[in-house]
N, C-alpha and C positions, 0 to 999 in steps of 0.2 A: 407447349411443353419444351420445345428447343430452347427457347429464350431460357425457361427456368433451370434447364441443365446446364445452359452457359454460365448463369449466374452462380449456380452451386460449384461448378468446375472453378470458378474465378475464386471465389471465397476459398474453397479446398486449398487452391493453390499458395494463396497469400497466408493461410492460417499456418500451413505447413512448412513455411519458408523458414530455412535455417540462416538465422541473423547471423550468427557467429561465422560460419562458413562464407557468408557475402561479405562480411568484414575482413576476413583473412585474405581474401582476392581483391580488395579493393585499394588502390593507390592513395586514396585521402578518405579514411573512413569517416570523418566528421561529415564532410560533404555527402558521402553515400548514405550517411544516416539522415541526414536534413532530406534528401531526396526520397529516401524510402519512407520518411515521415509525411512528405508531401503525397506519394502516391497513395499510401493507405490511407489517409486522411480523404483523398479524391475517391477511392475505390470504396470506401464505406459509404460517403455520400451516394455515390451511383448505386451501390447496393441497397441502400435504405430506400432509395426512390423505386428500384425494382420490385424489391420485397414488399413496399407499401401497394404498389399495384396490383402485385399477386395476391395480396390479402384482399384488397378491394375485389378483384374480381370472383375470389373464392367466396366473399360474402354475397356478390350478386347470385352466383350459381346457387349458394344455401337458400338465398331468398325465392329463387324460381323453384327450386325443389320442394320448399315447403308450400309454395302456391300450388303445385302440381298434386302434393299429396292432399292438400285442403280440397282439390277440385275432384279428386277421385272419390274422396268421401262424399262430395255435394253431389256429384251426378250419380253416385249410386243411390243416393236419398231420391233422387229426383227420379230415378228408373223404378225404384221400389214404390214410390207412390203412383207412378203412370200404373204399373203392373197391378197393384190393388185397386186402383180406380176401373181399370179394364175388366176385372174380375167381378167387380160390384155390378158394371153395366151390362156384363154380359148374364150375371145370374138375374137381372131383372129383366132379361129380353132383348135389351138393345145391343144387339152384336155388332152392327156398323160403327157406333159409338165405341165399343169395347175394342173393336180393331184399331180404331184411331189411337187409344190410349196405349194399347200394347205398341203399336208403331213409335210412340213417344218415348216407350220403355228402352225399347231397341236403340233409338237416338241417343236415349240417354247413356246407355250401356256402352255404345261405341265411344261416346266421349269418355267414358270413364277408361276404358282400355287405354284410349290413346294418352291419357294423363298417367295412367299407371306406367305404361311403356316409358313415357319421357322420365317419370320419376326413378323408374329401375336403371334406366340408362345413366342417368346423371349421379347416381349415388356412390359407384365405385371411382369416378373420376373425381367427384368432390371428397371422396377419402383420402385418393392420393394426393389432389391439391393439398388437403389438411396436413398430410405427412410430409410434402414438400415446404410448406409453409413453416413447420416445426424445424426442418432441418436449416432452411434459411435464417429463421431465428437465432438457432445455435451458431451456425456459422458466422452470424454477426457479432454475436457475443466474443466468439474466438478472435474474431477480426480486431474488434476493439481492445481485446485483453493484449494481442500482437502489439498494436498501436501503442499501448501504455509500455509494454517492454521495450518498445523502439525508442521511445521518448525518455524512458529512464535511462537506457543505454548511452543515448546519446547526450543526456546531461552528465553522466559518469564519464564519458570519453571527453566531454570540453573539460571538465575538471580536472581530470588526469593531464590532460594536455598542458592546461594551464600551469598546474605543478612541476610537470616536467620542464616547461619553459622557464619557471623560475629557478627550477634546481640548475638547469643549463647555464643561467646569467650567472648563479652563484658559483659554479666551477669555473667558468670563463674569468671571474673575478679572481677567485683562488690562484688560477693558473698565471694571471698576470701578476699577482703578488709575488709568485715564486719565481717567475722570471725577473722581475724588476724589485728586488728585495730592499725596501726603503732603509733598513737598517744599514745595509751596505753604502748607501748615500751618505748616511749619518757619519758612517765610519769614515769614509774619505773627508767629508768637512771637517771631522774632527782632526785628523791628520794635518790638515792645511792649517787649522788654526794653532794646533801645536809646532808646526814650522815656523809660522809668523812670530810665534812667542819665541820661539827659539833663536830667531833671526834678530828680534828686538834685543834678547839678552846678550847675544853675542856682539851687538853693535856697541852696547852699553860698556861690555867688557873691553872691547877693542879702543873705545874713546878713554876709558880709564888707564888704559895702558899706554897710550900714546899722548896723553896729556903732558903739557911743558912743566916739569918740576920747579922751574923759577917761579912760574905764577902761583904755585902752591906756597913757595917759600915767602913769596912777598905777600900773600894772603895771609901768612902767619904773622909776619911783622905788624901788618896792618891790624891784625886782632890783639897783639901786645900792645901797641900804643894806645888804642882804645881802651882796655884795661888800665893803662897808667894814668891817662886823663881822667877816666871816671874815679879813680882814687883820689886824684888832685882835687876834683870836684867836692868831693865828700870831704876833704880835708879843709877846705875853704869852709864848709857849712859848720864846723864842729869849732873852729876856732885855731885850730893846729898851725903852728909855722909853716910857712910856704917857702919851698925851695926856691933860693934866688939864682935866677938864669941869668948867665953873663951872656 
């Protein structure tokens, strides 16, 4: 009985466990849930073994009780048969033989009383064990339901943790973008290009302003000579009189 009370106590304690309260106190809820799942799984396995043993013992007690009840009936029939035989013998004048069968009837009745006593004593114990077994079965169902709740909460927590981790990474990326704005880098590069372009333009303007004017004049004279000679060549081709050069 003490063992059954211990099993019932453990089952009741685990079934009544407030998972949310336990998680609120845990530093690492995911690890705690994993441990709780393992503990519940092990406890359920142990409880199932104990309940199976209790049920087995109950069925043996029920079988013994049924045998006692059958024995009560059997010995009652034997007592009746012996008593009837004794009456028949006594009626025929065989008193000694009648006494012998009356003695057998008494022995049978004594056996019947013994089995009746055992059956009466076993009946309340069997009823109590049946009640206990039903409580154990109900407790196991509750434990398995609680285990399912634990597993569901664990899966939900892991999914939420992964989502939170992904969101944290996104937030970190956003923060890094805010701190190192790539558009500001592009702006600085554009300013650099513009300064380079301005420097090139300035250098060109400076070169034009400081160029030797005689070079330009000589270039103009050369161009005029080229045009004159081209006209002269064309005049030769058309038969026009050529200028005589002294």
